Steps between C-alpha positions, in 0.01 A plus 500: 500500500843408642813705420628204312192500275536879459860462388406232239213722380741790456738286295220364283341847436842653411657197335567662158675798659700283747597259222639798302685641798654164589608442148666848475783388722728203422549207730868577519445856609260399777700205623854588423606484866437133538511330154878557485560268798270213391658206323203435269656187361458342845130591511222302335176659631360844586183622664395860422240610765295801389620444139303793362586552136725195474813708429700334774352146444597511133850633584551209735377261232764646263750407762398138436287463817157328522284792629175495687331849520241584774267781430163540675350762265323329225541795263872552563564122488328485155734777370800325648407168355453664156845660535686176613306254295545137596858565626373565857243317722250747639295434816225693676614501865553745781729571789533403776393133453598444130285187509587385139881494556538444875628141448751593232859625522674760284853602451408872470196662651440861377276729706538839337284792584235283667 
């Protein structure tokens, strides 16, 4: 089994705990250093790679962005989708290739704790 597969297995097996941990800290607290310098009114799209619980993806959606969330763990992606509802597009994809979005462009690409 590759290290990538081991990582995805870890996130799947611990999805409920990780979801709870991610949700315990606000988007603003985690990303305060850069969100203050972004003119969100000039941005239309965002890609959240390793979206986990969907906390950041939903926060970006609330900033009026069209958000695509990438999460390779089926279990964590399911929890994230349940949290964000239809407000965020979720895809099963992995780094480094990101096959499902490689032809697309985004105004903001978030790679946090990946």
